C-alpha positions in Angstrom: 105.4 -89.8 -102.8 107.9 -87.1 -104.0 105.0 -84.6 -104.5 103.8 -85.2 -101.0 107.0 -85.7 -99.0 109.4 -83.1 -100.6 107.0 -80.1 -100.3 106.3 -81.1 -96.7 110.1 -81.4 -95.9 110.8 -77.9 -97.4 107.8 -76.4 -95.5 108.9 -78.0 -92.2 112.5 -76.7 -92.8 111.2 -73.2 -93.3 109.0 -73.4 -90.2 112.1 -74.4 -88.1 114.1 -71.5 -89.4 116.1 -73.7 -91.7 114.9 -72.3 -95.1 118.6 -72.0 -96.2 119.0 -75.8 -96.2 119.6 -77.0 -99.8 117.0 -79.7 -100.7 117.7 -81.9 -103.7 115.9 -84.9 -105.0 116.9 -87.8 -107.2 115.4 -90.8 -108.9 112.6 -91.3 -111.4 110.6 -88.1 -111.2 108.5 -87.1 -114.1 109.5 -83.9 -115.9 106.1 -82.4 -115.3 106.6 -82.7 -111.5 109.9 -80.8 -111.5 108.4 -77.3 -111.6 106.0 -78.2 -108.8 109.0 -79.4 -106.7 110.9 -76.2 -107.6 108.0 -74.1 -106.5 108.0 -76.0 -103.2 111.7 -75.2 -102.7 113.5 -78.2 -104.1 116.7 -76.8 -105.6 117.5 -79.6 -108.1 116.2 -82.9 -109.3 118.8 -85.4 -110.5 117.4 -88.1 -112.7 118.6 -91.6 -113.5 122.0 -91.6 -115.1 123.2 -88.5 -113.3 126.8 -89.0 -112.4 128.2 -88.5 -108.9 130.5 -85.9 -110.4 127.5 -83.9 -111.6 125.8 -84.0 -108.2 129.1 -83.2 -106.4 129.7 -80.2 -108.7 126.1 -78.9 -108.1 126.6 -79.2 -104.3 130.0 -77.5 -104.4 128.5 -74.7 -106.4 125.3 -74.2 -104.4 126.0 -75.1 -100.8 127.1 -72.2 -98.5 129.1 -72.8 -95.4 127.1 -72.3 -92.1 128.3 -69.6 -89.8 129.3 -70.9 -86.4 
């Protein structure tokens, strides 16, 4: 489902003017699917065993504050 849902989510976000929203994925996603997801706009894929600290660090580094 990740190859169907995530590209659709990123497309819909862009269509709604929200292309700056950071989209990430996690779970059991085959390595060969990651480039397809990246091309669709998924910023990162976190596989099984990824620590919460790793995810938190990625988000702190890549999320920009929204302007009011």
